[in-house]
C-alpha positions in Angstrom: 1.4 37.1 -24.1 4.5 35.6 -22.6 3.2 33.6 -19.4 0.0 31.8 -19.3 0.7 31.0 -15.7 -0.8 32.2 -12.4 0.5 34.2 -9.5 0.9 33.2 -5.9 2.2 35.8 -3.6 3.8 37.8 -6.2 5.6 35.0 -7.9 4.8 34.0 -11.5 4.3 30.2 -12.2 6.2 29.2 -15.4 6.0 25.5 -15.3 4.8 22.3 -14.0 6.9 19.3 -13.3 5.4 16.4 -15.7 7.6 13.5 -14.9 11.1 12.3 -14.6 13.3 12.1 -17.4 16.0 9.5 -17.1 17.8 8.1 -14.1 19.9 11.2 -12.7 17.1 13.5 -11.4 16.1 15.2 -14.6 12.5 16.2 -14.9 10.5 17.2 -17.9 8.5 20.3 -17.5 5.3 21.8 -18.9 6.1 25.3 -19.6 3.7 28.1 -19.0 5.5 30.3 -21.5 5.5 30.5 -25.3 9.2 30.8 -25.1 10.8 27.6 -23.8 14.3 29.2 -24.2 13.5 31.6 -21.3 14.6 28.9 -19.1 18.0 29.3 -20.2 18.3 32.7 -18.7 17.2 31.4 -15.3 19.8 30.1 -12.6 17.1 29.2 -10.4 13.4 28.7 -9.6 11.0 28.3 -6.6 8.8 25.6 -5.3 5.7 26.4 -3.3 6.4 24.1 -0.1 4.6 24.4 3.3 3.0 27.7 2.7 6.1 29.5 1.5 8.6 29.6 -1.3 11.4 27.6 -1.6 14.4 28.5 -3.9 15.8 25.9 -5.8 18.7 26.2 -8.2 19.1 25.0 -11.8 21.9 22.9 -12.6 21.0 22.2 -16.1 18.2 23.0 -18.8 17.7 21.5 -22.0 15.2 22.8 -24.8 14.4 20.9 -27.7 11.4 22.7 -29.5 8.9 23.2 -27.0 9.9 20.5 -24.7 12.2 21.5 -21.5 13.9 19.3 -19.4 15.5 20.7 -16.0 18.2 19.4 -13.7 17.3 20.9 -10.1 20.0 21.0 -7.5 19.7 18.4 -4.8 17.5 16.0 -7.0 19.8 13.5 -8.0 17.9 10.3 -9.0 14.7 9.2 -10.4 13.1 8.5 -7.1 13.6 12.2 -5.8 12.6 13.4 -9.6 9.4 11.3 -9.2 8.3 13.2 -5.9 8.2 16.5 -8.0 5.5 15.0 -10.3 2.9 17.8 -10.6 4.7 20.4 -8.5 4.4 24.1 -9.6 7.7 26.0 -10.4 7.7 29.7 -10.0 10.0 32.7 -10.6 10.5 35.9 -8.6 9.1 38.9 -9.7 12.9 40.3 -10.4 13.1 37.2 -12.6 10.1 37.8 -15.0 11.0 38.0 -18.7 10.6 41.7 -19.6 7.5 42.3 -21.7 7.1 44.3 -24.9 4.8 47.3 -25.2 1.1 46.3 -25.1 2.1 42.8 -23.8 1.0 41.5 -20.6 1.1 38.6 -18.4 -2.1 36.8 -18.3 -2.0 36.2 -14.5 -2.1 40.0 -14.0 -5.2 40.6 -16.7 -7.3 38.0 -14.6 -9.7 39.9 -12.5 -9.4 43.2 -14.1 -12.5 45.1 -14.4 -13.5 45.9 -18.1 -14.8 49.2 -18.5 -16.5 51.1 -21.6 -17.3 54.9 -21.5 -16.4 54.8 -18.0 -18.9 52.1 -16.7 -17.9 48.7 -15.3 -19.1 46.2 -18.0 -17.7 43.1 -16.5 -14.5 41.2 -15.1 -11.8 39.3 -16.8 -12.1 35.8 -16.3 -10.0 33.9 -19.1 -7.9 34.5 -21.9 -8.1 31.9 -24.8 -5.0 31.6 -26.9 -6.2 30.4 -30.4 -4.9 32.0 -33.7 -3.8 35.3 -34.5 -5.0 37.2 -31.5 -5.8 36.2 -27.9 -9.5 36.2 -27.1 -10.5 37.9 -23.6 -13.4 36.4 -21.8 -15.3 38.8 -19.5 -18.1 37.7 -17.1 -20.5 40.4 -17.2 -22.1 42.2 -14.2 -25.6 41.5 -15.7 -24.8 37.9 -16.0 -23.4 36.0 -19.0 -20.0 36.3 -20.9 -18.7 38.4 -23.5 -15.7 37.4 -25.7 -13.4 39.6 -28.0 -10.2 39.5 -29.6 -7.4 41.4 -27.8 -6.7 43.9 -30.5 -5.8 47.6 -30.2 -8.8 48.5 -32.3 -11.0 47.4 -29.0 -8.8 47.9 -26.2 -7.9 51.6 -25.3 -5.9 51.1 -22.2 -4.8 48.4 -19.7 -3.7 49.3 -16.4 -2.7 46.6 -14.6 -1.8 48.5 -11.3 -5.6 49.5 -10.8 -6.8 46.3 -12.6 -8.6 47.9 -15.3 -9.2 47.2 -19.1 -10.9 50.1 -20.7 -12.4 49.2 -24.2 -14.0 51.2 -27.3 -17.6 50.5 -27.0 -18.1 50.9 -30.9 -15.4 48.6 -31.7 -16.6 46.3 -29.2 -19.9 45.9 -30.9 -18.4 45.1 -34.0 -16.3 42.0 -32.8 -17.9 40.8 -29.3 -19.6 37.6 -28.9 -22.1 36.9 -26.0 -23.2 33.9 -24.2 -25.8 33.5 -21.6 
């Protein structure tokens, strides 16, 4: 997975402004990506403002490990930066990072029907990122929750366009955990 952010009107959330950084309008952000260097490839972002997206240019990007500090055009002092605290930052679809084979944006997996042997089993409701493999959490049609590792042995096919994840019923029996 690359981004853990949500989608809004086709735009992908890539960060949330945490706080001002310094006196000249820089902001420290919490990235919604496992690759903070991704921000160095961007020339701008979008801010959701009054029911529409407003583009905002990036003047500077500093990445130190997992820490990201941005300088946004027009934000030139600490007070202006403070007003952005909690603001969600998005990229337009054409600026999304390219994905490798069998990798998906978590936002695109949410709400997918999980099917096995042609029958709907439930709906993807969460992706937990712990350890070697992501864990998919499915809200079952009959009630309760099922969790299973996102591994090729279990997942036969992912069709984001049609919002379907097809799983192997036999492999699922070996690894799935159920909760009421």
